[in-house]
C-alpha positions as CSV (number, residue, x, y, z in Angstrom):
1,M,-18.0,5.7,120.3
2,P,-20.7,8.2,121.3
3,A,-24.3,7.2,120.6
4,S,-24.8,10.2,118.4
5,V,-22.5,8.8,115.9
6,E,-24.1,6.1,113.9
7,K,-22.4,2.9,113.2
8,G,-20.7,2.8,109.8
9,A,-20.8,6.5,109.4
10,A,-17.8,7.9,107.5
11,V,-15.3,9.7,109.7
12,T,-13.4,12.5,108.0
13,P,-9.7,11.9,108.4
14,P,-7.7,14.9,109.8
15,R,-6.1,17.0,107.1
16,P,-2.4,16.3,106.8
17,R,-0.3,19.2,108.2
18,R,2.1,20.8,105.9
19,P,5.7,20.1,106.8
20,A,7.2,23.1,108.5
21,L,10.2,24.7,106.8
22,P,13.6,23.9,108.2
23,P,14.8,26.6,110.6
24,L,17.6,27.6,108.3
25,A,15.2,28.0,105.4
26,R,12.9,30.3,107.5
27,F,15.9,32.2,108.6
28,L,17.1,32.8,105.0
29,I,13.6,33.9,103.9
30,R,13.4,36.4,106.6
31,R,16.8,37.8,105.8
32,V,16.1,38.0,102.1
33,L,12.8,39.9,102.6
34,M,14.5,42.2,105.0
35,A,17.3,42.9,102.4
36,I,14.7,43.7,99.7
37,L,13.0,46.2,102.0
38,L,16.3,47.8,102.9
39,A,17.3,48.0,99.3
40,W,14.2,50.1,98.6
41,G,15.2,52.3,101.6
42,V,18.7,52.7,100.1
43,T,17.2,54.0,96.9
44,L,15.1,56.5,98.8
45,V,17.9,57.8,101.0
46,T,20.4,58.0,98.1
47,F,17.9,60.0,96.0
48,V,17.0,62.4,98.8
49,L,20.5,63.0,100.0
50,T,21.9,63.5,96.5
51,N,19.3,66.2,95.8
52,L,20.0,67.9,99.1
53,V,23.7,68.5,98.2
54,P,24.4,72.2,98.0
55,G,25.2,73.5,94.6
56,D,23.6,73.8,91.2
57,P,24.3,70.9,88.8
58,V,23.5,73.2,85.9
59,A,26.3,75.6,86.8
60,A,28.7,72.7,87.4
61,N,28.0,71.2,84.0
62,L,27.4,74.2,81.8
63,G,29.5,76.9,83.4
64,Q,28.6,80.3,84.6
65,R,28.3,81.9,81.1
66,A,25.6,79.4,80.1
67,M,23.8,80.1,83.3
68,N,23.1,83.6,82.1
69,D,21.0,82.2,79.2
70,P,17.6,81.1,80.6
71,E,16.7,79.1,77.5
72,I,19.8,77.0,77.7
73,V,19.2,76.4,81.5
74,A,15.6,75.5,80.9
75,Q,16.5,73.1,78.0
76,W,19.2,71.4,80.1
77,R,16.9,71.0,83.1
78,A,14.2,69.5,80.9
79,E,16.6,67.2,79.2
80,H,17.8,65.7,82.5
81,G,14.3,65.8,84.2
82,L,15.3,68.4,86.8
83,D,12.2,70.6,85.9
84,K,9.8,68.0,87.5
85,P,8.9,67.8,91.2
86,L,11.1,65.6,93.4
87,W,8.5,62.9,93.9
88,E,8.0,62.6,90.2
89,Q,11.8,62.5,89.7
90,Y,12.0,59.7,92.2
91,G,9.2,57.7,90.5
92,L,11.0,58.0,87.2
93,Y,14.2,56.9,89.0
94,L,12.6,53.8,90.4
95,Q,11.0,53.0,87.1
96,G,14.4,53.2,85.4
97,L,16.0,51.0,88.2
98,V,13.4,48.3,87.5
99,Q,14.4,48.3,83.9
100,G,18.1,48.4,84.8
101,D,18.5,52.0,83.7
102,L,20.5,54.2,86.2
103,G,20.3,57.2,83.9
104,D,23.0,58.9,81.8
105,S,26.1,60.5,83.2
106,Q,26.2,64.3,82.7
107,Q,30.0,64.1,82.2
108,S,30.8,61.1,80.2
109,H,27.4,61.2,78.3
110,R,27.2,57.4,78.7
111,P,24.8,55.3,80.7
112,V,25.8,55.2,84.4
113,S,25.4,51.5,84.4
114,Q,28.1,51.2,81.6
115,D,30.5,53.4,83.6
116,L,29.9,51.4,86.8
117,A,30.4,48.1,84.9
118,E,33.9,49.3,84.2
119,A,34.7,50.8,87.6
120,V,33.1,48.4,90.0
121,P,35.1,45.2,89.0
122,A,38.4,47.2,89.5
123,T,37.4,48.1,93.0
124,L,36.1,44.6,93.7
125,E,39.4,43.1,92.6
126,L,41.3,45.5,94.8
127,A,39.1,45.2,97.9
128,G,38.7,41.4,97.4
129,A,42.5,40.9,97.4
130,A,42.8,43.2,100.5
131,I,40.1,41.4,102.5
132,L,41.5,38.0,101.6
133,I,45.0,39.0,102.8
134,S,43.4,40.5,105.9
135,L,41.4,37.4,106.8
136,V,44.4,35.0,106.4
137,L,46.9,37.2,108.3
138,G,44.5,38.8,110.8
139,V,42.8,35.6,112.0
140,A,46.2,33.8,112.1
141,F,47.9,36.6,114.1
142,G,44.9,36.8,116.4
143,V,44.9,33.1,117.2
144,I,48.6,33.1,117.8
145,A,48.4,36.1,120.1
146,A,45.6,34.4,122.1
147,L,47.4,31.1,122.4
148,R,50.6,32.8,123.5
149,R,49.0,35.3,125.8
150,D,51.4,37.8,127.5
151,R,54.4,36.3,125.8
152,L,56.8,38.2,123.5
153,S,55.0,37.1,120.3
154,D,51.7,38.3,121.8
155,H,53.1,41.8,122.6
156,L,54.7,42.1,119.1
157,L,51.5,41.1,117.3
158,R,49.4,43.5,119.4
159,L,51.9,46.3,118.6
160,L,51.6,45.4,114.9
161,S,47.8,45.6,115.1
162,L,48.0,49.0,116.9
163,I,50.3,50.3,114.1
164,G,48.0,49.0,111.4
165,I,45.0,50.7,113.0
166,S,46.8,54.0,113.7
167,V,48.7,54.7,110.5
168,P,46.7,56.7,107.9
169,T,46.0,54.7,104.8
170,F,46.7,57.5,102.4
171,W,50.1,58.2,104.0
172,L,51.0,54.6,103.9
173,A,50.0,54.4,100.2
174,L,52.3,57.4,99.4
175,V,55.2,55.9,101.3
176,A,54.7,52.5,99.7
177,F,54.5,53.9,96.2
178,Y,57.6,56.1,96.7
179,V,59.8,53.4,98.3
180,F,58.9,50.3,96.4
181,F,58.3,51.8,93.0
182,Y,60.3,55.0,92.7
183,R,63.3,54.2,94.9
184,L,63.7,50.4,94.9
185,Q,61.8,49.7,91.6
186,I,60.7,46.3,92.8
187,T,57.0,46.8,92.2
188,P,55.2,47.9,89.0
189,G,53.9,51.5,88.6
190,S,50.4,52.7,88.6
191,G,47.4,51.2,86.8
192,R,46.1,47.7,86.7
193,V,48.4,46.2,84.0
194,D,51.4,47.2,81.9
195,P,50.3,49.3,78.9
196,A,52.5,47.2,76.6
197,L,50.6,44.1,77.4
198,G,47.1,45.5,77.5
199,A,44.1,44.2,79.4
200,P,42.9,40.6,78.9
201,P,39.7,39.8,77.1
202,P,36.9,41.0,79.4
203,V,34.8,38.3,81.0
204,T,34.5,39.2,84.7
205,G,36.2,42.6,84.7
206,L,38.8,41.2,87.1
207,H,42.1,41.4,85.3
208,T,43.7,38.6,87.2
209,V,40.8,36.2,86.7
210,D,40.3,37.2,83.1
211,A,44.0,36.6,82.3
212,L,43.8,33.1,83.9
213,L,40.7,32.3,81.8
214,A,42.4,33.5,78.7
215,G,45.6,31.6,79.5
216,Q,47.7,34.9,79.3
217,W,50.2,34.2,82.0
218,D,52.3,37.3,81.3
219,V,49.2,39.5,81.7
220,F,48.3,37.6,84.9
221,G,51.7,38.3,86.4
222,S,51.5,41.9,85.5
223,A,48.0,42.3,86.9
224,A,49.0,40.5,90.1
225,G,52.1,42.7,90.4
226,H,50.1,45.9,90.1
227,L,47.5,44.6,92.5
228,I,49.7,43.4,95.4
229,T,51.0,46.8,96.7
230,P,47.7,48.7,96.9
231,A,46.0,45.6,98.3
232,L,48.6,45.3,101.1
233,V,48.2,49.0,101.9
234,L,44.5,48.7,102.2
235,A,44.8,45.4,104.1
236,L,47.1,46.8,106.9
237,Y,44.2,48.5,108.8
238,T,41.9,45.5,108.5
239,I,44.7,43.1,109.6
240,G,45.2,45.1,112.8
241,L,41.4,45.2,113.4
242,L,40.9,41.5,112.8
243,T,44.0,40.6,114.9
244,R,42.6,42.4,117.9
245,F,39.0,41.0,117.5
246,T,40.2,37.5,116.9
247,R,42.5,37.6,119.9
248,S,39.7,38.8,122.2
249,A,37.2,36.3,120.8
250,V,39.6,33.3,121.1
251,L,40.5,34.3,124.7
252,E,36.8,34.5,125.6
253,V,36.1,31.0,124.2
254,L,39.2,29.5,125.7
255,G,37.7,30.2,129.1
256,Q,34.4,28.4,128.5
257,D,33.5,25.3,130.4
258,Y,33.1,23.1,127.3
259,V,36.7,23.9,126.2
260,R,37.9,22.9,129.7
261,A,35.9,19.7,129.4
262,A,37.4,18.9,126.1
263,R,40.8,19.3,127.5
264,A,39.9,17.1,130.5
265,K,38.9,14.4,128.1
266,G,42.4,14.4,126.6
267,L,41.5,15.8,123.1
268,P,44.4,17.0,121.1
269,G,45.0,20.8,121.1
270,R,44.5,21.0,117.3
271,V,41.1,19.4,117.6
272,I,40.0,21.7,120.4
273,L,41.2,24.7,118.5
274,F,39.5,24.0,115.1
275,R,36.4,22.1,116.3
276,Y,35.5,24.1,119.5
277,V,37.4,27.4,119.8
278,L,37.4,28.7,116.2
279,R,33.9,27.8,115.4
280,S,32.6,29.9,118.3
281,A,35.1,32.7,118.0
282,L,34.4,33.2,114.2
283,V,31.0,34.7,114.8
284,P,32.2,38.2,115.9
285,V,35.1,38.0,113.5
286,I,32.8,37.5,110.5
287,T,30.9,40.6,111.5
288,V,34.0,42.7,111.6
289,A,35.2,41.2,108.3
290,G,31.9,41.9,106.6
291,L,31.9,45.6,107.7
292,A,35.6,45.9,106.8
293,F,35.0,44.7,103.3
294,G,32.2,47.2,102.8
295,S,34.5,49.9,104.1
296,L,37.2,48.9,101.7
297,L,34.8,49.2,98.8
298,S,33.6,52.6,99.7
299,G,36.9,54.0,101.1
300,T,39.4,53.4,98.4
301,V,39.3,56.9,96.9
302,L,42.8,58.1,98.0
303,V,44.5,54.8,97.4
304,E,43.0,54.5,93.9
305,A,44.1,58.1,93.2
306,I,47.7,57.4,94.3
307,F,48.0,54.2,92.4
308,A,45.9,55.5,89.4
309,W,43.5,52.6,89.9
310,P,40.4,53.2,87.8
311,G,37.8,52.0,90.3
312,I,34.6,53.2,91.8
313,G,36.4,55.6,94.2
314,Q,37.8,57.6,91.4
315,Y,34.5,57.6,89.6
316,A,32.7,58.8,92.7
317,Y,35.1,61.6,93.3
318,K,34.9,62.9,89.8
319,S,31.1,62.7,89.8
320,A,30.8,64.5,93.2
321,T,33.1,67.3,92.1
322,T,31.1,68.0,89.0
323,L,27.6,67.4,90.6
324,D,26.9,64.6,88.2
325,L,23.7,63.5,90.1
326,P,22.9,60.3,88.1
327,A,26.4,59.1,88.6
328,V,26.5,60.0,92.3
329,M,23.2,58.2,92.9
330,G,24.5,55.2,90.9
331,V,27.6,55.0,93.1
332,G,25.5,55.3,96.3
333,L,23.1,52.6,95.2
334,V,25.9,50.2,94.3
335,V,27.7,50.8,97.6
336,G,24.5,50.4,99.5
337,V,23.5,47.2,97.7
338,V,27.0,45.8,98.3
339,Y,26.6,46.4,102.1
340,L,23.3,44.6,102.0
341,V,24.7,41.6,100.1
342,I,27.6,41.4,102.5
343,N,25.3,41.6,105.6
344,L,23.1,38.9,104.0
345,I,26.1,36.7,103.5
346,V,27.2,37.3,107.1
347,D,23.8,36.4,108.4
348,V,23.8,33.2,106.3
349,L,27.3,32.3,107.7
350,Y,25.9,33.0,111.2
351,G,23.2,30.4,110.6
352,V,25.7,27.8,109.3
353,I,28.3,28.3,112.0
354,D,25.9,28.7,115.0
355,P,22.6,26.8,114.8
356,R,21.1,28.8,117.6
357,V,20.9,31.9,115.3
358,R,18.4,30.1,113.1
359,L,15.8,29.8,115.8
360,R,15.7,33.6,116.5
């Protein structure tokens, strides 16, 4: 002990250091903060692009005859806040978003949030069924093609994936509707459920889930029957995409040294496939699946039109053709937020599957 320190003097103990957050927790916090910042960017981009669309919403909603009356035009603009500067309109838009108000539709004269609450679950049900079918079949086909490389089954699956990517979805929807409903009559018609049965009591907005919750098995069968054909049509492109990506990812992992070492140790092929190969190969596949699900949500316009599916695609089309600006901004915001949520889920799955991602 130094001489400058008197005997018996109190020594201040060092302050205990706060325990550092686990890498996964830090990773999640960063991604959530990034998602919040991007959500604000989505609102700004959606608002600006919607107001840059050519055309006059007054003429689209009131008609050319009413446009000749300046008083009617001024009253309509003031009623919908179009007489204010853009920055003030954006401030009012953000203020409404904080309060859960997306404005009123100029066509339905109802709150946009109420319209979207009816349209979004229909598209979520359709896109969710399509991506589930795509994941099961696409990943299975890709693994089989990789394990049987350059064999007949590999060539057939690669041909199937090429057809799925190449065939236009709207053409496939028309053919499927004509063949299976009109000619063979083995699938139900348009809509989400038979009109004679009616929709189940709304809980989630997903007819199949709501019918199960209510114990209405006949309604569930009808809803599932109406869902399967458009879901398969939407899934064909994603199946082809996932088959190709899964095959490439599995082939890349099969050539790694640790897989060779596992084989040299005599581990069963099933253990090597599920414990070593698939865990590493699923990282790029998850990325493709997340982007594909977002594309399904935003690209179902023609399929919903052909099968008379009352989803967000039909709502967006009608809103765009009538220059219903609040509805168009609401659809853009919902699609943007869905993409952000999907990307956040994909990032979380990255951290769970590959611990190295958490340290970045």
